[in-house]
N, C-alpha and C positions, 0 to 999 in steps of 0.2 A: 285583679278584677275577676270576679266570678261570673261567668256567662252561662246561662242555662238555655239550651235549645229544646223546645217542647215540640213533639211530633205526634199529633192525633192520628190514631190508626184504627182501621177496621178491615180485616182480611188483607193484610199487606205482607204475608209471609214470603211472597216472591221478591220483595224489595227491601225489607227492613234490615236484614243482616248485611247486605251489601252497602246499604246507606250508612249504617254505623261504621263500617270499615272505611268508607270514603270520607266521612267526617273525621275520623281518626287520622287519616293521611294528611289533613290540612294542618295538623300540628299547632292548633291554636291554644296558647297557655290559658289555663283556668276554665277550659270549656267542659261543660257537663251536658249530657243528653238525658232527657226525660221523655220516654215513650208513654203516651196516654192511650191505652188500649181499651176498646169497648167490648171486652170478652170475645175477641175474634174466634170463630169456630175453626179457622184454618191454622191455628197454632202460632199466630204472630207473637203473642205474649211469651210463649215457651222459647222462641228464638232469642227474644230480647233477654230473658233470664240467662240463657246460655252465654250470651255475649257478656253479660254483666259479671259472670263468675271470674273473668280474667280482666275486666275493665271496671274498676270501682267508680269511674265517672259516668257509667251508664246505669239508669234506673228505670224501673217499670211502674207505672201507676195503672193498676187494673181496675177499671170502673165497674161496679156491680149494678148500678141503677139504670135508668132509661138511657138508651144510646142517643147520640146526636153530636154533630160537628161543633155546634155552639157550646154546649155544656162541657164537652170534652176540652175545648179550647180554654174556657174559663177555669176549669179544674186544673189544667196544666199551668196556666199563669199563676193561680193562687198557690199551687204547690211549689212552683219555682221561687216565688217571693218568700214563702215560708222557709225555704231551704237557704235563704240568704243571698239570692242572686242580686248582683249589681246591674245586670242587663238580662233581658229575657227575649229570646227569639222564638219564632214559630215557623215551621215549614211543613210541606207535605212529604209523605213517605215514598212517593213513587218516582223520584228523581226529576220531576218537572221543575222542582227547585233544587238546582245542583249545589252541593256543598262547596264547590270551588269558589263560590262567591262569598262565602262566610268570612274568610279572613279580612277582607276589605270592609265588609259591612260591620263587623264587630269593631274594627279599628275606628270607624266613623263615630261610633258611640263612645268608645274608650277615650278618644282624643278630644271629645267635646264638640265635634262638628255638628252634631244633631242630637235631638231627643228621641226621634223616631227615624229609622232607616227602612225604606221599602224597596224590595226587589222588584223593579219596574220593567215591564215590556215596552212601554210607550214613551220613553224618553230616548234621547240620542244614544245609540249603542245598544239598545234593547231590541228584542224581537220576540214575536209570538210564532214560534216555529212548529212545523209538523202537524198543523191543524188545517182543516178544510176552510175554504172561503166562507161558508155559511156560519161556522162557529166563530171565525174572527169578526165577522160583521155583527153577530149577535153580541159579542163581548164589547165591541166598540159602542154600539147603540146603548147597551146597558150602562156603560160608563158615562155617556152623555146624559142619560136619564138621572143617574145617581148624583152627578156633579151639579146638575141643575136644581135638584131638590135640596141637597144638603149644602150646596154652596161651598164645596171644598176645592181647593186649588191643587188637586192631586191628579196626575194623569192616569195612573193605574189603581183605581179605587178598589178593585176586586182582588188585588194581589194578596195571597195568604202567606207570603214570604216576607216577614218584616220583624224588626227588632225594636225594643223600647228600653230606655233607661228605667231604672227602678222607680224613681220619683214620678216619671210620666205614667207608668203603668198603675202605680198606686192611686194617682189622681183620677183614673178612669172609673173608680168605684165599681169594680168588677162584680161585687155582690148584688148590684142593682141591674145588671144587664138582663135583658129578657129573651135574647135569641137562643134558640135551641139547635138551629141549623147553620148553614153557611152564612146567613146574614150577620153572624157575629163579626165577621171581617169588617162590614160596613158600620155596624154599631160602635165598635171600638174606634174605628177611624173617625167617625163623627165626633166622638168625645175628645179624642186627642187634638183634633182641629179646633174644636170649640175652646179647648183649654190653652190655645196659643202655642202648642208645641212646635219646635223647629223640626221640620220634616225634610229629609233628603231622599230623593228617589235614585237608587243606584241601578244602573242598567243591567239587565240579565236577559239571557235567551231562555225563554220558556219552552221546554220540550215536552210534548205530550207523552203520557205514560206508554211504555211498551209491554209491561207486565202487569197483570191484575186488572180489575175493572173499576171504573169510576162509580161513585154512588150518586153523582149529581144527575138529576132528571129534569125534564121540562117543568114538572109540577113544583119541584123544589126551587127552580130558578124563578118562576113566576111568584111564588110565595115570598122569596127573598126580595124581589122588587116591590112587592106590596108593602113589606115591613119597613121599607126605607122611610116612609112617611112618618113613622113613629120615632125616628132617630133625628128629627129636625131640631128638637130642643132638648139636648141631653142634660141630665141633672148637673148641678154645680158641685164641684168637689167641696166637701165640708158642710154642705147645706143640710138642714134637718130633713130626716126621711119621713 
């Protein structure tokens, strides 16, 4: 089974090299890493290329167009599918999604227990660590809002640490997604739920970044919540466009 882990990046030079090393230590057979970099001025791409010289399972997709978490995520998914992936994962580069969870999450897809596996803070055994009370409350309230609008039975709707079988991701119709920012997480989630995918939430401890700076702002958060209304009726796979 070929599994591709896509990692969208922007100015993650402080983390990406160590993250690739930690993924390698997990020893997952057939695992490949695709770093999707938005021309980071801090040299993130150069670090990835250096790692790739001795690790043929590491690749860099350097995007030349407009930056954005959403379009980077879509480009990573499409590139992984084009490269023949049987399963595609996505995770952040800042160690808030720790690679130690990957072996079991990959196994859940490989053994057929799920079509989608989500690294979840809000199921038994999961935790939202190292973040202040205010941020945890905002996350919980945003989750209630999203679940109410989309009608999805997922505890951690905003988790960006998730994996998909090839068939499930192909049914999402990635080329019709409209999100350019973090709302891509919710848009893809709404589509896999509407398609009846079997979803397993795997408990993780989310640890806030210690190096580098987050690009998430209050403006981006509010725009993400506004866009949720557009995702209520996702297109049906195979329908005419």
